[in-house]
N, CA, C, O and CB atoms as a CASP TS submission, in Angstrom:
PFRMAT TS
TARGET T0000
AUTHOR 0000-0000-0000
METHOD Language model
MODEL 1
PARENT N/A
ATOM      1  N   MET     1     -98.245-208.723 -70.123  1.00  0.00           N
ATOM      2  CA  MET     1     -98.233-209.003 -69.104  1.00  0.00           C
ATOM      3  C   MET     1     -97.482-207.388 -68.781  1.00  0.00           C
ATOM      4  O   MET     1     -96.799-207.086 -69.760  1.00  0.00           O
ATOM      5  CB  MET     1     -97.622-210.479 -68.834  1.00  0.00           C
ATOM      6  N   LYS     2     -97.457-206.851 -68.241  1.00  0.00           N
ATOM      7  CA  LYS     2     -97.164-205.257 -68.033  1.00  0.00           C
ATOM      8  C   LYS     2     -95.845-205.869 -66.776  1.00  0.00           C
ATOM      9  O   LYS     2     -96.212-206.713 -65.958  1.00  0.00           O
ATOM     10  CB  LYS     2     -98.952-203.964 -67.266  1.00  0.00           C
ATOM     11  N   GLN     3     -94.579-205.432 -66.748  1.00  0.00           N
ATOM     12  CA  GLN     3     -93.582-205.404 -65.824  1.00  0.00           C
ATOM     13  C   GLN     3     -93.465-204.447 -64.625  1.00  0.00           C
ATOM     14  O   GLN     3     -94.294-203.541 -64.542  1.00  0.00           O
ATOM     15  CB  GLN     3     -92.584-205.272 -66.501  1.00  0.00           C
ATOM     16  N   VAL     4     -92.652-204.551 -63.831  1.00  0.00           N
ATOM     17  CA  VAL     4     -92.613-203.811 -63.239  1.00  0.00           C
ATOM     18  C   VAL     4     -91.406-203.286 -62.249  1.00  0.00           C
ATOM     19  O   VAL     4     -91.001-203.964 -61.305  1.00  0.00           O
ATOM     20  CB  VAL     4     -93.489-204.069 -62.929  1.00  0.00           C
ATOM     21  N   GLN     5     -90.611-201.310 -62.769  1.00  0.00           N
ATOM     22  CA  GLN     5     -89.598-201.130 -63.106  1.00  0.00           C
ATOM     23  C   GLN     5     -89.481-200.355 -61.277  1.00  0.00           C
ATOM     24  O   GLN     5     -90.468-200.131 -60.577  1.00  0.00           O
ATOM     25  CB  GLN     5     -89.430-200.345 -64.732  1.00  0.00           C
ATOM     26  N   GLN     6     -88.326-200.138 -60.956  1.00  0.00           N
ATOM     27  CA  GLN     6     -87.513-199.029 -60.544  1.00  0.00           C
ATOM     28  C   GLN     6     -86.625-197.836 -60.628  1.00  0.00           C
ATOM     29  O   GLN     6     -85.426-198.030 -60.827  1.00  0.00           O
ATOM     30  CB  GLN     6     -87.190-199.298 -60.257  1.00  0.00           C
ATOM     31  N   VAL     7     -87.060-196.671 -60.504  1.00  0.00           N
ATOM     32  CA  VAL     7     -85.645-195.674 -61.292  1.00  0.00           C
ATOM     33  C   VAL     7     -85.668-194.705 -59.986  1.00  0.00           C
ATOM     34  O   VAL     7     -86.376-194.778 -58.981  1.00  0.00           O
ATOM     35  CB  VAL     7     -86.033-194.565 -63.258  1.00  0.00           C
ATOM     36  N   THR     8     -84.782-193.890 -60.294  1.00  0.00           N
ATOM     37  CA  THR     8     -84.921-192.989 -59.334  1.00  0.00           C
ATOM     38  C   THR     8     -85.950-192.068 -59.678  1.00  0.00           C
ATOM     39  O   THR     8     -86.547-192.171 -60.750  1.00  0.00           O
ATOM     40  CB  THR     8     -83.748-192.373 -59.070  1.00  0.00           C
ATOM     41  N   ALA     9     -86.299-190.834 -58.531  1.00  0.00           N
ATOM     42  CA  ALA     9     -86.844-189.797 -58.720  1.00  0.00           C
ATOM     43  C   ALA     9     -86.649-188.636 -57.817  1.00  0.00           C
ATOM     44  O   ALA     9     -87.262-188.683 -56.751  1.00  0.00           O
ATOM     45  CB  ALA     9     -87.932-190.101 -58.830  1.00  0.00           C
ATOM     46  N   ILE    10     -85.756-187.401 -58.104  1.00  0.00           N
ATOM     47  CA  ILE    10     -85.235-186.568 -57.722  1.00  0.00           C
ATOM     48  C   ILE    10     -86.140-185.004 -57.654  1.00  0.00           C
ATOM     49  O   ILE    10     -85.911-184.024 -58.363  1.00  0.00           O
ATOM     50  CB  ILE    10     -84.134-186.719 -58.457  1.00  0.00           C
ATOM     51  N   ILE    11     -86.678-185.065 -57.117  1.00  0.00           N
ATOM     52  CA  ILE    11     -87.842-184.080 -56.503  1.00  0.00           C
ATOM     53  C   ILE    11     -87.303-182.976 -56.358  1.00  0.00           C
ATOM     54  O   ILE    11     -86.695-183.471 -55.409  1.00  0.00           O
ATOM     55  CB  ILE    11     -88.483-184.409 -55.174  1.00  0.00           C
ATOM     56  N   GLU    12     -86.922-181.915 -56.383  1.00  0.00           N
ATOM     57  CA  GLU    12     -86.797-180.105 -55.599  1.00  0.00           C
ATOM     58  C   GLU    12     -87.601-179.310 -55.843  1.00  0.00           C
ATOM     59  O   GLU    12     -88.648-179.775 -56.293  1.00  0.00           O
ATOM     60  CB  GLU    12     -85.670-179.156 -55.929  1.00  0.00           C
ATOM     61  N   ARG    13     -87.531-177.883 -55.689  1.00  0.00           N
ATOM     62  CA  ARG    13     -88.299-177.254 -55.340  1.00  0.00           C
ATOM     63  C   ARG    13     -88.392-175.835 -56.231  1.00  0.00           C
ATOM     64  O   ARG    13     -87.689-175.041 -55.606  1.00  0.00           O
ATOM     65  CB  ARG    13     -88.069-177.246 -54.059  1.00  0.00           C
ATOM     66  N   GLU    14     -88.754-175.390 -57.006  1.00  0.00           N
ATOM     67  CA  GLU    14     -88.400-174.881 -57.744  1.00  0.00           C
ATOM     68  C   GLU    14     -89.367-173.017 -57.686  1.00  0.00           C
ATOM     69  O   GLU    14     -90.336-172.915 -58.439  1.00  0.00           O
ATOM     70  CB  GLU    14     -88.495-176.005 -58.866  1.00  0.00           C
ATOM     71  N   GLY    15     -89.090-172.095 -57.032  1.00  0.00           N
ATOM     72  CA  GLY    15     -90.479-171.212 -57.566  1.00  0.00           C
ATOM     73  C   GLY    15     -91.632-171.388 -56.561  1.00  0.00           C
ATOM     74  O   GLY    15     -91.484-171.617 -55.361  1.00  0.00           O
ATOM     75  N   ASP    16     -92.448-171.292 -57.017  1.00  0.00           N
ATOM     76  CA  ASP    16     -94.155-171.740 -56.525  1.00  0.00           C
ATOM     77  C   ASP    16     -94.524-174.171 -56.569  1.00  0.00           C
ATOM     78  O   ASP    16     -95.344-175.021 -56.221  1.00  0.00           O
ATOM     79  CB  ASP    16     -95.633-170.530 -58.545  1.00  0.00           C
ATOM     80  N   GLY    17     -93.502-174.050 -57.094  1.00  0.00           N
ATOM     81  CA  GLY    17     -93.385-175.329 -57.201  1.00  0.00           C
ATOM     82  C   GLY    17     -92.821-176.405 -57.742  1.00  0.00           C
ATOM     83  O   GLY    17     -91.932-176.030 -58.507  1.00  0.00           O
ATOM     84  N   TYR    18     -92.888-177.239 -57.720  1.00  0.00           N
ATOM     85  CA  TYR    18     -91.992-178.813 -57.740  1.00  0.00           C
ATOM     86  C   TYR    18     -91.183-179.482 -58.800  1.00  0.00           C
ATOM     87  O   TYR    18     -92.045-180.293 -59.136  1.00  0.00           O
ATOM     88  CB  TYR    18     -92.885-179.889 -57.571  1.00  0.00           C
ATOM     89  N   VAL    19     -90.084-179.771 -59.642  1.00  0.00           N
ATOM     90  CA  VAL    19     -89.535-180.690 -60.309  1.00  0.00           C
ATOM     91  C   VAL    19     -89.202-181.658 -60.621  1.00  0.00           C
ATOM     92  O   VAL    19     -88.006-181.816 -60.863  1.00  0.00           O
ATOM     93  CB  VAL    19     -89.193-180.660 -60.387  1.00  0.00           C
ATOM     94  N   ALA    20     -89.910-182.487 -60.723  1.00  0.00           N
ATOM     95  CA  ALA    20     -88.856-184.440 -61.204  1.00  0.00           C
ATOM     96  C   ALA    20     -87.856-184.762 -62.115  1.00  0.00           C
ATOM     97  O   ALA    20     -87.995-184.782 -63.338  1.00  0.00           O
ATOM     98  CB  ALA    20     -89.745-185.653 -61.926  1.00  0.00           C
ATOM     99  N   LEU    21     -87.163-184.934 -61.688  1.00  0.00           N
ATOM    100  CA  LEU    21     -85.891-186.239 -62.346  1.00  0.00           C
ATOM    101  C   LEU    21     -85.815-186.842 -62.174  1.00  0.00           C
ATOM    102  O   LEU    21     -85.363-187.044 -61.047  1.00  0.00           O
ATOM    103  CB  LEU    21     -84.848-186.498 -62.424  1.00  0.00           C
ATOM    104  N   CYS    22     -86.160-188.032 -63.071  1.00  0.00           N
ATOM    105  CA  CYS    22     -85.903-189.232 -63.376  1.00  0.00           C
ATOM    106  C   CYS    22     -84.077-189.732 -64.460  1.00  0.00           C
ATOM    107  O   CYS    22     -83.989-190.112 -65.627  1.00  0.00           O
ATOM    108  CB  CYS    22     -87.413-189.481 -64.165  1.00  0.00           C
ATOM    109  N   PRO    23     -83.174-189.545 -63.633  1.00  0.00           N
ATOM    110  CA  PRO    23     -81.691-189.560 -63.834  1.00  0.00           C
ATOM    111  C   PRO    23     -81.303-190.525 -64.906  1.00  0.00           C
ATOM    112  O   PRO    23     -80.337-190.674 -65.655  1.00  0.00           O
ATOM    113  CB  PRO    23     -80.954-189.929 -62.538  1.00  0.00           C
ATOM    114  N   GLU    24     -82.652-191.230 -64.639  1.00  0.00           N
ATOM    115  CA  GLU    24     -81.825-192.732 -64.693  1.00  0.00           C
ATOM    116  C   GLU    24     -82.045-192.597 -67.136  1.00  0.00           C
ATOM    117  O   GLU    24     -81.314-193.003 -68.040  1.00  0.00           O
ATOM    118  CB  GLU    24     -83.379-194.843 -63.276  1.00  0.00           C
ATOM    119  N   LEU    25     -83.541-191.758 -67.135  1.00  0.00           N
ATOM    120  CA  LEU    25     -83.978-191.782 -68.458  1.00  0.00           C
ATOM    121  C   LEU    25     -84.117-190.487 -69.383  1.00  0.00           C
ATOM    122  O   LEU    25     -84.643-190.405 -70.493  1.00  0.00           O
ATOM    123  CB  LEU    25     -85.163-192.367 -68.378  1.00  0.00           C
ATOM    124  N   ASP    26     -83.410-189.354 -68.505  1.00  0.00           N
ATOM    125  CA  ASP    26     -83.744-187.785 -68.429  1.00  0.00           C
ATOM    126  C   ASP    26     -84.699-187.898 -69.270  1.00  0.00           C
ATOM    127  O   ASP    26     -84.739-187.839 -70.499  1.00  0.00           O
ATOM    128  CB  ASP    26     -82.654-186.626 -68.828  1.00  0.00           C
ATOM    129  N   VAL    27     -85.760-188.133 -68.170  1.00  0.00           N
ATOM    130  CA  VAL    27     -86.732-187.792 -68.136  1.00  0.00           C
ATOM    131  C   VAL    27     -86.429-186.969 -67.286  1.00  0.00           C
ATOM    132  O   VAL    27     -85.261-186.801 -66.935  1.00  0.00           O
ATOM    133  CB  VAL    27     -87.600-188.530 -68.051  1.00  0.00           C
ATOM    134  N   ALA    28     -88.113-185.863 -66.478  1.00  0.00           N
ATOM    135  CA  ALA    28     -88.371-184.584 -65.756  1.00  0.00           C
ATOM    136  C   ALA    28     -90.142-183.849 -65.798  1.00  0.00           C
ATOM    137  O   ALA    28     -90.930-183.348 -66.600  1.00  0.00           O
ATOM    138  CB  ALA    28     -87.219-183.503 -66.531  1.00  0.00           C
ATOM    139  N   SER    29     -90.092-184.017 -65.126  1.00  0.00           N
ATOM    140  CA  SER    29     -92.120-183.263 -65.226  1.00  0.00           C
ATOM    141  C   SER    29     -91.852-182.424 -63.957  1.00  0.00           C
ATOM    142  O   SER    29     -90.817-182.349 -63.296  1.00  0.00           O
ATOM    143  CB  SER    29     -94.025-184.772 -64.860  1.00  0.00           C
ATOM    144  N   GLN    30     -93.364-181.648 -63.737  1.00  0.00           N
ATOM    145  CA  GLN    30     -93.551-180.874 -62.028  1.00  0.00           C
ATOM    146  C   GLN    30     -94.466-180.630 -62.164  1.00  0.00           C
ATOM    147  O   GLN    30     -95.202-180.479 -63.139  1.00  0.00           O
ATOM    148  CB  GLN    30     -92.858-179.641 -61.369  1.00  0.00           C
ATOM    149  N   GLY    31     -94.591-180.511 -60.572  1.00  0.00           N
ATOM    150  CA  GLY    31     -96.399-180.133 -60.352  1.00  0.00           C
ATOM    151  C   GLY    31     -96.362-179.309 -58.831  1.00  0.00           C
ATOM    152  O   GLY    31     -95.342-179.396 -58.147  1.00  0.00           O
ATOM    153  N   ASP    32     -97.053-178.839 -58.551  1.00  0.00           N
ATOM    154  CA  ASP    32     -97.953-177.864 -57.190  1.00  0.00           C
ATOM    155  C   ASP    32     -97.153-178.253 -56.357  1.00  0.00           C
ATOM    156  O   ASP    32     -96.086-177.647 -56.259  1.00  0.00           O
ATOM    157  CB  ASP    32     -99.679-178.172 -56.616  1.00  0.00           C
ATOM    158  N   THR    33     -97.494-179.635 -55.320  1.00  0.00           N
ATOM    159  CA  THR    33     -97.581-180.817 -54.917  1.00  0.00           C
ATOM    160  C   THR    33     -95.525-181.675 -55.088  1.00  0.00           C
ATOM    161  O   THR    33     -94.972-181.921 -56.160  1.00  0.00           O
ATOM    162  CB  THR    33     -99.061-181.501 -56.055  1.00  0.00           C
ATOM    163  N   ILE    34     -94.947-181.894 -53.740  1.00  0.00           N
ATOM    164  CA  ILE    34     -93.878-182.634 -54.014  1.00  0.00           C
ATOM    165  C   ILE    34     -94.488-184.333 -54.334  1.00  0.00           C
ATOM    166  O   ILE    34     -93.646-185.075 -54.839  1.00  0.00           O
ATOM    167  CB  ILE    34     -92.807-182.432 -52.674  1.00  0.00           C
ATOM    168  N   GLU    35     -95.947-184.973 -54.049  1.00  0.00           N
ATOM    169  CA  GLU    35     -97.034-185.776 -54.694  1.00  0.00           C
ATOM    170  C   GLU    35     -97.282-185.484 -56.280  1.00  0.00           C
ATOM    171  O   GLU    35     -96.950-186.256 -57.180  1.00  0.00           O
ATOM    172  CB  GLU    35     -98.370-185.479 -53.901  1.00  0.00           C
ATOM    173  N   ALA    36     -97.711-184.646 -56.397  1.00  0.00           N
ATOM    174  CA  ALA    36     -98.019-184.086 -57.791  1.00  0.00           C
ATOM    175  C   ALA    36     -97.071-184.057 -58.717  1.00  0.00           C
ATOM    176  O   ALA    36     -97.411-184.639 -59.748  1.00  0.00           O
ATOM    177  CB  ALA    36     -98.427-182.847 -57.769  1.00  0.00           C
ATOM    178  N   ALA    37     -96.136-183.652 -58.732  1.00  0.00           N
ATOM    179  CA  ALA    37     -94.310-183.486 -58.721  1.00  0.00           C
ATOM    180  C   ALA    37     -94.229-185.409 -59.031  1.00  0.00           C
ATOM    181  O   ALA    37     -93.691-185.962 -59.990  1.00  0.00           O
ATOM    182  CB  ALA    37     -93.298-182.682 -56.494  1.00  0.00           C
ATOM    183  N   ARG    38     -94.929-186.040 -57.907  1.00  0.00           N
ATOM    184  CA  ARG    38     -94.025-187.503 -57.977  1.00  0.00           C
ATOM    185  C   ARG    38     -94.553-188.229 -58.830  1.00  0.00           C
ATOM    186  O   ARG    38     -93.886-189.012 -59.506  1.00  0.00           O
ATOM    187  CB  ARG    38     -93.923-188.413 -56.724  1.00  0.00           C
ATOM    188  N   LYS    39     -96.391-188.039 -58.995  1.00  0.00           N
ATOM    189  CA  LYS    39     -96.813-188.256 -60.163  1.00  0.00           C
ATOM    190  C   LYS    39     -97.106-188.502 -61.723  1.00  0.00           C
ATOM    191  O   LYS    39     -97.556-189.178 -62.648  1.00  0.00           O
ATOM    192  CB  LYS    39     -96.924-188.064 -60.006  1.00  0.00           C
ATOM    193  N   ASN    40     -96.366-187.198 -61.135  1.00  0.00           N
ATOM    194  CA  ASN    40     -96.927-186.338 -63.216  1.00  0.00           C
ATOM    195  C   ASN    40     -95.214-187.020 -63.973  1.00  0.00           C
ATOM    196  O   ASN    40     -95.266-187.544 -65.085  1.00  0.00           O
ATOM    197  CB  ASN    40     -96.967-183.155 -63.353  1.00  0.00           C
ATOM    198  N   LEU    41     -93.934-186.925 -63.281  1.00  0.00           N
ATOM    199  CA  LEU    41     -92.976-188.084 -63.462  1.00  0.00           C
ATOM    200  C   LEU    41     -93.416-189.709 -63.639  1.00  0.00           C
ATOM    201  O   LEU    41     -93.442-190.332 -64.700  1.00  0.00           O
ATOM    202  CB  LEU    41     -92.142-188.009 -62.265  1.00  0.00           C
ATOM    203  N   GLN    42     -93.676-190.098 -62.603  1.00  0.00           N
ATOM    204  CA  GLN    42     -94.579-191.492 -63.033  1.00  0.00           C
ATOM    205  C   GLN    42     -94.744-191.937 -64.517  1.00  0.00           C
ATOM    206  O   GLN    42     -94.235-192.772 -65.265  1.00  0.00           O
ATOM    207  CB  GLN    42     -96.096-191.304 -62.576  1.00  0.00           C
ATOM    208  N   GLU    43     -95.992-190.685 -64.597  1.00  0.00           N
ATOM    209  CA  GLU    43     -96.853-190.647 -65.752  1.00  0.00           C
ATOM    210  C   GLU    43     -95.637-190.844 -67.353  1.00  0.00           C
ATOM    211  O   GLU    43     -95.539-191.690 -68.242  1.00  0.00           O
ATOM    212  CB  GLU    43     -97.832-188.897 -65.613  1.00  0.00           C
ATOM    213  N   ALA    44     -94.783-189.323 -66.961  1.00  0.00           N
ATOM    214  CA  ALA    44     -94.106-188.672 -67.615  1.00  0.00           C
ATOM    215  C   ALA    44     -93.010-190.530 -67.559  1.00  0.00           C
ATOM    216  O   ALA    44     -92.799-190.816 -68.737  1.00  0.00           O
ATOM    217  CB  ALA    44     -93.626-186.856 -66.869  1.00  0.00           C
ATOM    218  N   VAL    45     -92.711-191.062 -67.107  1.00  0.00           N
ATOM    219  CA  VAL    45     -91.871-192.220 -67.384  1.00  0.00           C
ATOM    220  C   VAL    45     -92.174-193.214 -68.334  1.00  0.00           C
ATOM    221  O   VAL    45     -91.799-193.556 -69.455  1.00  0.00           O
ATOM    222  CB  VAL    45     -91.711-192.855 -66.336  1.00  0.00           C
ATOM    223  N   GLU    46     -93.074-193.587 -67.385  1.00  0.00           N
ATOM    224  CA  GLU    46     -94.433-194.870 -67.977  1.00  0.00           C
ATOM    225  C   GLU    46     -94.336-194.764 -69.326  1.00  0.00           C
ATOM    226  O   GLU    46     -93.900-195.483 -70.225  1.00  0.00           O
ATOM    227  CB  GLU    46     -96.302-194.555 -67.573  1.00  0.00           C
ATOM    228  N   LEU    47     -95.009-193.354 -69.232  1.00  0.00           N
ATOM    229  CA  LEU    47     -95.704-192.866 -71.813  1.00  0.00           C
ATOM    230  C   LEU    47     -94.209-193.100 -72.027  1.00  0.00           C
ATOM    231  O   LEU    47     -93.926-194.197 -72.510  1.00  0.00           O
ATOM    232  CB  LEU    47     -96.495-190.127 -72.833  1.00  0.00           C
ATOM    233  N   PHE    48     -93.154-192.227 -71.741  1.00  0.00           N
ATOM    234  CA  PHE    48     -91.601-192.597 -72.658  1.00  0.00           C
ATOM    235  C   PHE    48     -91.763-194.104 -73.154  1.00  0.00           C
ATOM    236  O   PHE    48     -92.123-194.380 -74.299  1.00  0.00           O
ATOM    237  CB  PHE    48     -89.933-192.529 -71.512  1.00  0.00           C
ATOM    238  N   LEU    49     -91.315-195.506 -71.707  1.00  0.00           N
ATOM    239  CA  LEU    49     -91.457-197.180 -71.883  1.00  0.00           C
ATOM    240  C   LEU    49     -92.318-197.071 -73.117  1.00  0.00           C
ATOM    241  O   LEU    49     -92.111-197.297 -74.310  1.00  0.00           O
ATOM    242  CB  LEU    49     -92.287-198.176 -70.466  1.00  0.00           C
ATOM    243  N   GLU    50     -93.405-196.627 -72.387  1.00  0.00           N
ATOM    244  CA  GLU    50     -94.390-197.287 -73.676  1.00  0.00           C
ATOM    245  C   GLU    50     -94.456-196.518 -74.896  1.00  0.00           C
ATOM    246  O   GLU    50     -94.859-197.013 -75.949  1.00  0.00           O
ATOM    247  CB  GLU    50     -95.960-197.427 -73.281  1.00  0.00           C
ATOM    248  N   THR    51     -94.118-195.464 -74.797  1.00  0.00           N
ATOM    249  CA  THR    51     -93.850-195.427 -76.827  1.00  0.00           C
ATOM    250  C   THR    51     -92.917-195.167 -77.529  1.00  0.00           C
ATOM    251  O   THR    51     -93.048-195.158 -78.753  1.00  0.00           O
ATOM    252  CB  THR    51     -94.495-194.553 -77.620  1.00  0.00           C
ATOM    253  N   ALA    52     -91.457-194.825 -76.775  1.00  0.00           N
ATOM    254  CA  ALA    52     -90.638-195.105 -76.995  1.00  0.00           C
ATOM    255  C   ALA    52     -89.977-196.026 -77.803  1.00  0.00           C
ATOM    256  O   ALA    52     -90.579-197.093 -77.684  1.00  0.00           O
ATOM    257  CB  ALA    52     -90.544-195.068 -76.352  1.00  0.00           C
ATOM    258  N   ASP    53     -88.793-196.174 -78.764  1.00  0.00           N
ATOM    259  CA  ASP    53     -88.330-197.052 -79.822  1.00  0.00           C
ATOM    260  C   ASP    53     -87.709-197.835 -78.684  1.00  0.00           C
ATOM    261  O   ASP    53     -88.251-197.563 -77.613  1.00  0.00           O
ATOM    262  CB  ASP    53     -87.337-196.439 -81.145  1.00  0.00           C
ATOM    263  N   PRO    54     -86.896-198.577 -78.610  1.00  0.00           N
ATOM    264  CA  PRO    54     -86.390-199.413 -77.548  1.00  0.00           C
ATOM    265  C   PRO    54     -84.453-199.330 -77.835  1.00  0.00           C
ATOM    266  O   PRO    54     -83.583-199.802 -77.103  1.00  0.00           O
ATOM    267  CB  PRO    54     -87.238-201.216 -77.757  1.00  0.00           C
ATOM    268  N   GLU    55     -84.236-198.373 -79.469  1.00  0.00           N
ATOM    269  CA  GLU    55     -82.801-197.828 -79.130  1.00  0.00           C
ATOM    270  C   GLU    55     -82.507-196.935 -78.787  1.00  0.00           C
ATOM    271  O   GLU    55     -81.290-196.755 -78.822  1.00  0.00           O
ATOM    272  CB  GLU    55     -82.077-197.772 -79.777  1.00  0.00           C
ATOM    273  N   GLU    56     -83.457-195.680 -78.182  1.00  0.00           N
ATOM    274  CA  GLU    56     -83.455-194.679 -77.679  1.00  0.00           C
ATOM    275  C   GLU    56     -83.872-194.809 -76.061  1.00  0.00           C
ATOM    276  O   GLU    56     -83.684-193.888 -75.266  1.00  0.00           O
ATOM    277  CB  GLU    56     -84.210-193.915 -78.512  1.00  0.00           C
ATOM    278  N   ILE    57     -84.494-196.151 -75.682  1.00  0.00           N
ATOM    279  CA  ILE    57     -84.314-195.898 -74.226  1.00  0.00           C
ATOM    280  C   ILE    57     -83.120-196.557 -73.779  1.00  0.00           C
ATOM    281  O   ILE    57     -82.350-196.338 -72.845  1.00  0.00           O
ATOM    282  CB  ILE    57     -85.482-196.364 -73.396  1.00  0.00           C
ATOM    283  N   HIS    58     -83.170-197.524 -74.795  1.00  0.00           N
ATOM    284  CA  HIS    58     -81.580-197.838 -74.492  1.00  0.00           C
ATOM    285  C   HIS    58     -80.364-196.716 -74.371  1.00  0.00           C
ATOM    286  O   HIS    58     -79.687-196.513 -73.363  1.00  0.00           O
ATOM    287  CB  HIS    58     -81.113-198.727 -75.646  1.00  0.00           C
ATOM    288  N   LYS    59     -80.256-196.049 -75.629  1.00  0.00           N
ATOM    289  CA  LYS    59     -79.076-194.674 -75.584  1.00  0.00           C
ATOM    290  C   LYS    59     -79.070-194.252 -74.199  1.00  0.00           C
ATOM    291  O   LYS    59     -78.061-194.074 -73.517  1.00  0.00           O
ATOM    292  CB  LYS    59     -79.508-193.169 -76.592  1.00  0.00           C
ATOM    293  N   ARG    60     -80.892-194.031 -73.648  1.00  0.00           N
ATOM    294  CA  ARG    60     -80.944-192.843 -72.413  1.00  0.00           C
ATOM    295  C   ARG    60     -80.881-192.980 -71.316  1.00  0.00           C
ATOM    296  O   ARG    60     -80.881-192.104 -70.450  1.00  0.00           O
ATOM    297  CB  ARG    60     -81.864-192.173 -72.265  1.00  0.00           C
ATOM    298  N   ARG    61     -80.796-194.504 -71.157  1.00  0.00           N
ATOM    299  CA  ARG    61     -80.504-195.299 -69.983  1.00  0.00           C
ATOM    300  C   ARG    61     -79.245-195.255 -69.803  1.00  0.00           C
ATOM    301  O   ARG    61     -78.317-195.500 -70.574  1.00  0.00           O
ATOM    302  CB  ARG    61     -80.906-196.606 -70.005  1.00  0.00           C
ATOM    303  N   HIS    62     -79.277-194.778 -68.248  1.00  0.00           N
ATOM    304  CA  HIS    62     -78.131-194.971 -67.223  1.00  0.00           C
ATOM    305  C   HIS    62     -77.903-195.872 -65.979  1.00  0.00           C
ATOM    306  O   HIS    62     -78.558-195.592 -64.975  1.00  0.00           O
ATOM    307  CB  HIS    62     -78.002-193.898 -66.738  1.00  0.00           C
ATOM    308  N   SER    63     -77.052-196.916 -65.936  1.00  0.00           N
ATOM    309  CA  SER    63     -77.196-197.996 -65.642  1.00  0.00           C
ATOM    310  C   SER    63     -77.386-197.382 -64.034  1.00  0.00           C
ATOM    311  O   SER    63     -78.330-196.916 -63.396  1.00  0.00           O
ATOM    312  CB  SER    63     -76.057-199.044 -66.173  1.00  0.00           C
ATOM    313  N   GLU    64     -76.191-197.608 -63.812  1.00  0.00           N
ATOM    314  CA  GLU    64     -76.053-196.870 -61.620  1.00  0.00           C
ATOM    315  C   GLU    64     -76.441-195.370 -62.011  1.00  0.00           C
ATOM    316  O   GLU    64     -76.483-194.879 -63.139  1.00  0.00           O
ATOM    317  CB  GLU    64     -73.680-196.797 -60.450  1.00  0.00           C
ATOM    318  N   ILE    65     -76.695-194.814 -60.862  1.00  0.00           N
ATOM    319  CA  ILE    65     -77.265-193.508 -60.201  1.00  0.00           C
ATOM    320  C   ILE    65     -76.797-193.942 -59.121  1.00  0.00           C
ATOM    321  O   ILE    65     -77.113-195.058 -58.711  1.00  0.00           O
ATOM    322  CB  ILE    65     -78.830-193.071 -60.197  1.00  0.00           C
ATOM    323  N   PHE    66     -75.736-192.931 -58.285  1.00  0.00           N
ATOM    324  CA  PHE    66     -76.160-192.452 -57.400  1.00  0.00           C
ATOM    325  C   PHE    66     -76.212-191.274 -56.411  1.00  0.00           C
ATOM    326  O   PHE    66     -75.584-190.247 -56.670  1.00  0.00           O
ATOM    327  CB  PHE    66     -76.040-193.034 -57.156  1.00  0.00           C
ATOM    328  N   VAL    67     -76.754-191.360 -55.577  1.00  0.00           N
ATOM    329  CA  VAL    67     -77.146-189.799 -55.272  1.00  0.00           C
ATOM    330  C   VAL    67     -76.869-189.525 -53.794  1.00  0.00           C
ATOM    331  O   VAL    67     -77.559-190.024 -52.905  1.00  0.00           O
ATOM    332  CB  VAL    67     -78.814-189.449 -55.584  1.00  0.00           C
ATOM    333  N   THR    68     -75.952-188.805 -53.593  1.00  0.00           N
ATOM    334  CA  THR    68     -75.341-188.643 -52.418  1.00  0.00           C
ATOM    335  C   THR    68     -75.182-186.583 -52.264  1.00  0.00           C
ATOM    336  O   THR    68     -75.354-185.646 -53.043  1.00  0.00           O
ATOM    337  CB  THR    68     -73.685-189.718 -52.553  1.00  0.00           C
ATOM    338  N   ARG    69     -74.866-186.697 -51.145  1.00  0.00           N
ATOM    339  CA  ARG    69     -74.246-185.035 -50.551  1.00  0.00           C
ATOM    340  C   ARG    69     -73.197-184.854 -50.287  1.00  0.00           C
ATOM    341  O   ARG    69     -72.660-185.898 -49.918  1.00  0.00           O
ATOM    342  CB  ARG    69     -74.655-184.457 -49.407  1.00  0.00           C
ATOM    343  N   LEU    70     -72.176-183.516 -50.269  1.00  0.00           N
ATOM    344  CA  LEU    70     -71.403-183.079 -51.033  1.00  0.00           C
ATOM    345  C   LEU    70     -70.967-181.776 -49.361  1.00  0.00           C
ATOM    346  O   LEU    70     -71.333-180.607 -49.246  1.00  0.00           O
ATOM    347  CB  LEU    70     -72.207-182.587 -52.846  1.00  0.00           C
ATOM    348  N   GLU    71     -70.138-182.583 -48.388  1.00  0.00           N
ATOM    349  CA  GLU    71     -68.947-181.465 -48.162  1.00  0.00           C
ATOM    350  C   GLU    71     -68.051-180.036 -48.536  1.00  0.00           C
ATOM    351  O   GLU    71     -66.892-180.085 -48.124  1.00  0.00           O
ATOM    352  CB  GLU    71     -68.325-181.980 -48.240  1.00  0.00           C
ATOM    353  N   VAL    72     -68.386-178.938 -49.167  1.00  0.00           N
ATOM    354  CA  VAL    72     -67.521-178.882 -49.764  1.00  0.00           C
ATOM    355  C   VAL    72     -67.394-177.192 -49.438  1.00  0.00           C
ATOM    356  O   VAL    72     -68.313-176.448 -49.097  1.00  0.00           O
ATOM    357  CB  VAL    72     -67.698-179.555 -51.126  1.00  0.00           C
ATOM    358  N   GLU    73     -65.526-176.735 -49.721  1.00  0.00           N
ATOM    359  CA  GLU    73     -65.279-175.252 -48.601  1.00  0.00           C
ATOM    360  C   GLU    73     -64.874-173.967 -49.579  1.00  0.00           C
ATOM    361  O   GLU    73     -63.960-173.659 -50.344  1.00  0.00           O
ATOM    362  CB  GLU    73     -63.673-175.509 -47.271  1.00  0.00           C
ATOM    363  N   VAL    74     -66.044-173.441 -49.110  1.00  0.00           N
ATOM    364  CA  VAL    74     -66.196-172.059 -49.648  1.00  0.00           C
ATOM    365  C   VAL    74     -65.827-170.846 -49.366  1.00  0.00           C
ATOM    366  O   VAL    74     -66.603-170.276 -48.598  1.00  0.00           O
ATOM    367  CB  VAL    74     -67.090-171.839 -49.702  1.00  0.00           C
ATOM    368  N   GLY    75     -64.813-170.167 -49.748  1.00  0.00           N
ATOM    369  CA  GLY    75     -64.186-168.561 -48.889  1.00  0.00           C
ATOM    370  C   GLY    75     -63.336-169.200 -48.299  1.00  0.00           C
ATOM    371  O   GLY    75     -62.563-168.633 -47.528  1.00  0.00           O
TER
END
């Protein structure tokens, strides 16, 4: 029976497309649109989890990910 897990997706514009990153597993993908990048990342994460050695998954998995914004002084 398949189980559902939640992971983080960070998507940013790069050139004419978008790059998507799952920081918990260090898995990335890309797409022409935000939705395409998101879908491609979802497929890449699912494929990684289905095929990777359990030790590799454990080694790469980050248990806590915090996404925040910073204010920095420049100049």
